[in-house]
C-alpha positions as CSV (number, residue, x, y, z in Angstrom):
1,M,-94.5,7.4,19.7
2,S,-93.7,7.7,16.2
3,Q,-94.8,5.4,13.9
4,A,-91.5,4.0,13.0
5,I,-90.8,3.3,16.7
6,T,-94.0,1.6,17.1
7,L,-93.1,-0.9,14.2
8,E,-89.7,-1.3,15.8
9,R,-91.0,-2.6,18.8
10,L,-93.6,-4.6,17.4
11,A,-91.0,-6.4,15.1
12,A,-88.9,-7.0,18.2
13,L,-91.4,-9.4,19.5
14,D,-92.8,-12.7,17.8
15,T,-96.3,-13.7,17.4
16,N,-96.5,-15.9,20.3
17,T,-95.7,-13.4,22.6
18,V,-98.1,-10.9,21.1
19,S,-100.6,-13.6,21.5
20,D,-100.0,-14.0,25.1
21,A,-100.3,-10.5,25.6
22,L,-103.4,-10.2,23.6
23,D,-104.6,-13.1,25.8
24,F,-104.1,-11.1,29.1
25,L,-105.7,-8.3,27.9
26,G,-109.0,-10.0,26.5
27,L,-108.4,-8.9,23.0
28,P,-109.0,-11.2,19.7
29,G,-106.4,-11.0,17.0
30,A,-104.4,-14.4,16.9
31,T,-105.4,-16.3,14.0
32,Y,-105.1,-20.0,13.0
33,G,-104.2,-21.6,9.7
34,L,-102.6,-18.3,7.8
35,C,-99.0,-19.2,7.6
36,P,-96.2,-18.6,5.3
37,L,-96.7,-19.7,1.5
38,W,-93.0,-19.9,1.0
39,D,-90.1,-19.7,3.5
40,C,-90.7,-15.9,4.0
41,P,-89.5,-13.5,6.7
42,K,-91.8,-12.1,9.5
43,I,-93.6,-9.1,8.4
44,V,-94.6,-6.3,10.4
45,G,-96.8,-3.3,9.4
46,R,-100.4,-1.7,9.3
47,A,-103.5,-3.2,7.6
48,S,-105.0,-2.1,4.1
49,T,-108.0,-4.2,4.4
50,I,-109.5,-5.7,1.2
51,Q,-112.5,-7.9,0.8
52,L,-113.1,-10.3,-1.8
53,G,-116.3,-12.0,-3.1
54,P,-117.6,-14.2,-6.0
55,K,-118.0,-12.8,-9.2
56,T,-121.8,-12.7,-10.4
57,D,-121.8,-11.4,-14.0
58,A,-119.8,-11.7,-17.1
59,K,-118.8,-8.0,-17.3
60,P,-115.5,-7.0,-17.1
61,A,-114.0,-5.9,-14.3
62,V,-110.8,-4.3,-12.7
63,H,-108.5,-7.0,-11.3
64,L,-108.7,-7.4,-7.5
65,I,-106.4,-5.9,-4.9
66,S,-104.6,-3.8,-8.0
67,P,-106.5,-0.6,-7.1
68,V,-105.6,-1.0,-3.5
69,I,-101.8,-1.5,-4.4
70,D,-102.2,1.4,-7.1
71,A,-103.4,3.9,-4.0
72,V,-100.7,3.1,-1.6
73,V,-98.3,6.0,-0.5
74,T,-96.4,4.9,2.5
75,D,-94.1,1.8,3.3
76,D,-95.7,0.8,6.2
77,R,-98.8,-1.5,4.5
78,V,-99.8,-5.0,4.5
79,L,-102.6,-6.1,2.4
80,V,-104.9,-8.1,4.5
81,I,-107.4,-9.7,1.8
82,A,-110.5,-11.7,3.4
83,G,-113.0,-13.5,1.4
84,G,-110.7,-16.2,-0.7
85,A,-112.7,-18.8,-2.0
86,D,-111.4,-22.5,-1.9
87,G,-109.3,-23.8,-4.5
88,I,-109.3,-20.4,-5.9
89,S,-106.3,-18.0,-6.0
90,C,-106.9,-14.2,-4.7
91,W,-102.9,-13.8,-4.9
92,G,-100.1,-14.0,-7.9
93,D,-97.0,-13.0,-9.0
94,I,-98.0,-9.6,-10.9
95,L,-99.7,-8.6,-8.1
96,A,-96.6,-9.3,-5.9
97,N,-94.4,-7.3,-8.2
98,A,-96.9,-4.4,-8.3
99,A,-96.7,-4.4,-4.7
100,R,-93.0,-4.7,-4.3
101,V,-92.8,-1.6,-6.5
102,K,-95.0,0.3,-4.0
103,S,-92.8,-1.0,-0.9
104,V,-95.8,-2.8,0.7
105,R,-94.2,-5.2,3.4
106,G,-96.3,-8.4,2.2
107,S,-99.9,-10.3,2.2
108,V,-101.6,-11.8,4.4
109,I,-104.6,-13.6,2.9
110,D,-107.7,-16.0,4.5
111,G,-107.5,-17.5,0.9
112,L,-105.2,-19.2,-1.5
113,S,-102.2,-17.8,-3.7
114,R,-100.9,-19.0,-7.2
115,D,-97.3,-18.3,-8.8
116,I,-95.8,-18.8,-5.2
117,E,-92.7,-19.0,-6.9
118,G,-93.2,-15.7,-8.5
119,S,-93.3,-13.9,-4.7
120,E,-90.6,-16.0,-3.2
121,S,-88.2,-14.8,-6.5
122,I,-88.6,-11.4,-5.7
123,G,-88.5,-12.4,-1.7
124,Y,-92.1,-10.6,-1.2
125,P,-93.5,-12.6,2.1
126,V,-97.3,-14.0,1.5
127,Y,-99.2,-15.3,4.3
128,G,-102.3,-17.5,3.6
129,R,-104.4,-20.7,4.2
130,G,-102.3,-22.4,1.0
131,V,-101.6,-22.6,-2.6
132,T,-103.4,-23.4,-5.6
133,M,-103.2,-23.1,-9.5
134,I,-106.7,-21.5,-10.4
135,S,-106.9,-18.1,-11.2
136,A,-109.3,-15.7,-9.9
137,R,-110.2,-13.9,-13.3
138,N,-114.0,-14.1,-13.9
139,R,-114.4,-16.4,-10.5
140,V,-113.5,-13.8,-7.9
141,I,-113.5,-10.0,-7.7
142,Q,-112.8,-7.5,-5.2
143,I,-115.9,-6.3,-3.0
144,D,-114.6,-3.1,-0.9
145,S,-111.4,-2.1,0.5
146,G,-110.7,-0.1,3.9
147,K,-113.4,-1.6,5.7
148,P,-113.4,-4.2,8.4
149,V,-112.9,-7.7,7.1
150,Q,-113.1,-10.9,9.1
151,M,-109.9,-13.3,8.7
152,A,-109.9,-16.3,10.3
153,G,-112.5,-15.2,12.8
154,V,-110.9,-12.3,13.7
155,T,-112.2,-8.6,12.8
156,V,-109.3,-6.6,11.3
157,H,-110.0,-2.8,11.0
158,E,-108.0,-0.7,8.3
159,D,-104.6,0.7,10.1
160,D,-104.7,-2.2,12.6
161,Y,-101.5,-3.5,13.3
162,V,-100.2,-7.1,11.5
163,I,-97.2,-9.2,12.9
164,A,-96.6,-12.4,10.7
165,D,-94.0,-15.0,11.0
166,R,-93.6,-19.1,11.0
167,C,-96.3,-19.7,13.7
168,G,-98.8,-17.6,11.9
169,A,-100.7,-13.9,11.9
170,V,-101.8,-11.7,14.7
171,F,-103.6,-8.6,14.3
172,V,-103.8,-5.9,17.1
173,P,-106.4,-3.2,17.1
174,A,-104.7,0.2,16.5
175,A,-106.2,1.9,19.7
176,R,-104.7,-0.7,22.1
177,I,-101.1,-0.9,20.3
178,E,-98.9,0.8,23.2
179,E,-100.5,-1.4,25.8
180,V,-100.3,-4.6,23.7
181,L,-96.5,-3.6,23.0
182,D,-96.0,-2.9,27.0
183,L,-97.2,-6.1,27.7
184,G,-95.9,-8.2,25.3
185,E,-92.1,-6.7,26.3
186,R,-92.9,-7.6,29.7
187,I,-94.2,-11.0,28.7
188,A,-90.9,-11.1,26.8
189,K,-88.4,-10.7,29.5
190,R,-90.1,-12.9,31.7
191,Q,-89.8,-15.8,29.2
192,D,-86.4,-14.9,28.8
193,G,-86.0,-15.2,32.6
194,M,-87.7,-18.6,32.5
195,V,-85.7,-20.0,29.7
196,A,-82.3,-18.9,31.9
197,A,-84.0,-20.3,35.0
198,V,-84.3,-24.1,33.2
199,R,-81.2,-24.0,31.8
200,S,-79.6,-23.6,35.0
201,G,-81.2,-26.6,36.5
202,R,-84.1,-25.2,38.1
203,S,-87.9,-27.2,38.1
204,V,-89.4,-26.8,34.7
205,A,-92.5,-27.4,36.7
206,E,-92.0,-24.7,39.2
207,V,-90.6,-22.2,36.3
208,M,-93.8,-22.9,34.2
209,H,-96.3,-22.6,37.1
210,D,-99.0,-20.6,36.2
211,K,-98.3,-18.3,39.1
212,E,-94.8,-17.4,38.1
213,F,-96.2,-16.5,34.2
214,E,-99.6,-14.7,35.4
215,A,-97.0,-12.4,38.1
216,I,-96.3,-10.6,34.6
217,N,-99.5,-8.4,35.6
218,S,-97.5,-7.3,38.6
219,K,-94.4,-6.5,37.5
C-alpha cells in the first residue's frame, strides 16, 4: 500500500475510532491532554520526533527544533515534540512559518506554545498542553531528534503515524498501521450502523450493549 493511500485512509478516520482500534489490539497510542491550541484542522502524518530538555549552561545554542525543520524533505511530516517545561514555550510563530515553508503538516507538543496567533494566522496546526508567553531561549534546548520520545505517557518513534483532532492526539506504531486501519475502518462502519439504528428507534441499550460492539472482531 502506498504512503499516500495509507495517509488518506488514516485521515478518513478520527482519533476516537483509532483509539478504539488500538484498544482492541492492546496497543498504547491514545493520549490525554494534548489538544488543539487554536481552532485548527485535523493533522495526519508521520512523526519527526524531537526531545527537549533544560539548558544547563550559558553557551549560545542553535534554537530548538530549527535543525529538524531545516532537514525536512517530504510533505508528510508532523513534528512530535517532547520534554516541554511547565510555563515555558517550546513553539512560536517563527518556527511555524519555517515549518509551513517546508510543508510540515503540524506540531504536537507535550508542552506549551507562545505566539499562537502567529500559527493561526498562517493556518499552521498546533496541538499541545497549553499556551504561554515565556520564551524558551536560555531556558530549554533541543537534546536529540529522530529517537523515541515520551508523549503524555506514550512512546513515539520516528516515522510512527500521527492523527490529531479536537479530541486529542493518537500515535500509531508504523509496523502496525495496516492492522489498525483495517480494524478502524470496520469500527467506523459498525458505529455508523449503530447511529442509524438508534435514529430509527431501536433501543439504545440494545444497540450499545458490549456484545454488539465487540462483534467487530468477527466481522
